[in-house]
C-alpha positions as CSV (number, residue, x, y, z in Angstrom):
1,M,4.5,2.7,-13.6
2,F,7.9,4.3,-12.3
3,V,9.9,2.3,-10.6
4,M,12.0,4.2,-7.2
5,L,14.3,2.8,-4.9
6,L,13.7,3.4,-1.4
7,G,17.1,2.7,-0.4
8,G,18.2,0.7,3.0
9,G,19.8,2.8,6.1
10,G,18.4,5.7,5.0
11,T,20.1,6.4,2.3
12,I,18.4,7.8,-1.5
13,Y,19.7,7.0,-4.2
14,N,20.1,9.9,-5.9
15,Q,19.1,9.0,-9.5
16,Y,16.8,5.8,-8.6
17,T,14.6,7.9,-6.6
18,I,14.7,11.8,-6.8
19,T,15.1,12.1,-10.5
20,P,11.4,9.1,-11.0
21,L,10.0,11.8,-8.5
22,L,10.8,15.3,-10.6
23,N,9.7,13.6,-13.1
24,L,6.4,13.7,-11.4
25,G,6.0,17.2,-11.2
26,V,6.9,16.8,-7.8
27,P,8.2,20.5,-6.8
28,M,11.9,20.2,-6.1
29,H,11.9,21.5,-2.8
30,K,9.3,19.1,-1.9
31,V,11.0,15.7,-3.2
32,H,13.8,14.9,-0.8
33,Q,10.6,14.9,2.1
34,L,8.5,13.0,0.1
35,A,11.6,10.2,-0.1
36,T,12.2,10.1,3.0
37,K,8.1,9.6,4.4
38,L,8.3,6.9,1.4
39,H,11.5,4.9,3.1
40,C,9.8,5.0,6.2
41,H,6.1,3.7,5.3
42,A,8.3,1.3,3.3
43,I,10.0,0.6,6.6
44,K,7.1,0.2,8.8
45,S,5.0,-2.8,6.6
46,L,8.0,-4.4,6.2
47,N,8.5,-4.6,10.0
48,K,4.4,-5.4,10.2
49,I,5.1,-8.4,7.3
50,T,7.7,-10.1,8.8
51,K,5.9,-9.9,12.6
52,T,2.3,-11.3,11.6
53,R,4.4,-14.1,9.5
54,H,6.3,-15.2,12.5
55,K,3.2,-14.7,13.9
56,I,1.2,-17.1,11.7
57,L,4.9,-19.2,11.8
58,H,4.9,-19.6,15.4
59,L,0.7,-20.1,15.6
60,N,1.6,-23.7,13.2
61,S,4.0,-25.1,14.6
62,N,2.2,-24.8,18.0
63,I,-1.0,-26.5,16.1
64,D,2.0,-28.6,14.3
65,N,3.1,-29.7,18.0
66,G,-0.5,-30.5,20.0
67,G,-1.2,-27.4,21.7
68,K,-3.4,-25.2,20.7
69,G,-2.0,-22.3,18.2
70,G,-0.6,-20.2,20.3
71,I,-4.1,-18.9,22.1
């Protein structure tokens, strides 16, 4: 198992992202492209998780206050 840090704000860490990808056998000319795609995928996934969490909290809040739960 390899652990890679994808960075924040578009940062790609050489030691923690590029090197593990090279160790996995990814060609050098594809490493930066793959790291960028992984970063974008992680951001999109986090955004979806956060939105789902907020919807659940809002739904529970409405039920607790006697509402129909946002329906």
